[in-house]
N, C-alpha and C positions, 0 to 999 in steps of 0.2 A: 762450474757451480760454485756459489758463495758458500764458504763453511758456516755452518749453524745458521741458514738463511731461514729455516722454520721458526727457531726461537726469535729471530730478530723479528720476523712478521709477526707472530704472537706477541712480542713486548709491544711493538709499534699498536696492534690492535687494543692490547689492554690499555695503553696510555691513551688511545684515543676515545675508547669507552668510558675511561675515569673522566676524562676532559668533557666528554658530553653529558655524564652524568653531573658533573659539578656545574656546567653552564644551565643545564636544565634546572637545578636546584637554586640557582642564583636568580634566573629569570622567574621561577615561582614565588621566590622570596619579594623579587620587584614587584610582581603582579599583586600579591598579597599586600604589600605596603601601599601600593596605588590604591587597592580596593579601601584600605582603612583611611587613607587621605581623603578619597572621593566621599566617603560616608562622614567623614569628620566636617568636610567642607559644606557639603548639603545640609547637614543636620545645623551647622553654625548658621547658615542662610536663612534656614526656615526659623531657627529662634530670633535672628534679628528682625525678619518680617514681621513675626508676632510681636515682637518688643515694640517695632515701630507702630505696629497698628494699635496696640493698646496706649502707647503714649499719645498718638493722635487722638484716641477717644477720651483720654484723659484731659488732654488740653481743651476740647470743646466745653468740658464742665468748669474750667478755671474762672473764678469771679474776681480775682485779685494779682497784681503783678508779683508780689512776693510769692504767692502760691505758685505762679508760673515758673518763676526763678527757681524755686524749689523743686519742682517736678522735672524741669529740664536738666538741673544739676545731677539730682538722682538718676535719670534717663543716661546722662553722659557717664555716669560711674559704671552703671549696669553694662553698658556698650564697651568700656575699658577691660572690666572683669571679663566679658566673654571674649573680647578679641585676645586677651592675655592668656587664658584658658585655652583657647583654641590653638595659639600659637606654642603652649606649653606641649599641648597633646600632639602636635603635628611633629614638634622636634623629637619627642618620645619615640614616634612611629619610624622617624627617619633614622634615629640612633639603633632602635631594633634592628632595622633593615641592614644598618652598617655593620652591627654585631654578628647578625647572621650571616652577611657576605664573607666578612672577615673570619668567621669559623669554618666558612665552606672552603675558601681560597687558601688560607694561611698553612693548613696542613700539608697542601700539594706543593707548596713552595718551599716549605721547610724540608720536606722530603726530597725535593730537587737538589736543593742545597747541600743537604747531608750526603746524597749520592755524588754531587761533583766533590765535596770534600775527601769522600772514600776514593773515589778514582783518583784524585790529585795525589793523595796519600800513596797509594799503590804506585802510581808513577813515580814519585819521589823514592820510594823504596828500590825502584828497579833501576835508577839512574846509575849508570857506571862510574866507579871511583875515577876521579881525575876530569871529570867533564864538570867542572865548577860553574861554568856558565849556563849549562842547562839545568844543573839543580838549583842554582839561585832563581833561574825563571820559574821552575816548578814549585818552588818554596815560596817566592813572591804571589804567585797565581793563588796558591793554598792559603796564604794570609789573607789575601783579599777577598776571596771566598769565603774563610771564616769571619772576617769582620763584617762582611754584607750579611751573613747569615745570623749573626748576633745583634747587630744593628737594626735589621729589618724587624725581626721579631720584636725586640723591644719598643721601637717607634711606634710600629703598628698597634701594639696594644695601647700605648700610651694616647695613640690619636683616637683609637677607638674609645677610649675611656674619658678623654676629655671633650672629644665633640659634643656629645648630647649636653654636657654640662654648660659650656659657653652659652648657647641660646638662652638657657633658663636664667643666666645672670642678664643677659641683654633683655628679656622680657620683664624680668622684675624692675630693672632700671627705669623702663618706659613706662611702667604699670604706675 
């Protein structure tokens, strides 16, 4: 019989439950974001259809070319404004989803990396004197894990902070 088999089974079950809970939360966040994006899309299309119908009715009453140009120009600007606003809202929804997902997944990754560092530190402490090659390998692995832990946390926070901002700038430039 494997020593501590019950503890190992419990640990595996806990990890699987935590993973399932995280996956469920991420799936719920994705569905919620999709609902918001669908509602935004339908609302935008409804608004555009009403705007086009109103513009078509207004064109019928036009008597002069200058008035028609003025009407069409105003219509074009309203379409641009509606499109830019819709894109901005879509990017906000996507940014919120990214933040939610990052908030759900990052703690697990961080905990895993800390556990790796802890175990490698224990191994480094248990290396026998005189085994320089083994000690160097363990210390190298420890340094790789530490740098990955520090780099991943900082880069994921930077990516999440910058990602929603980029589309806003692009939308402003096109508008």
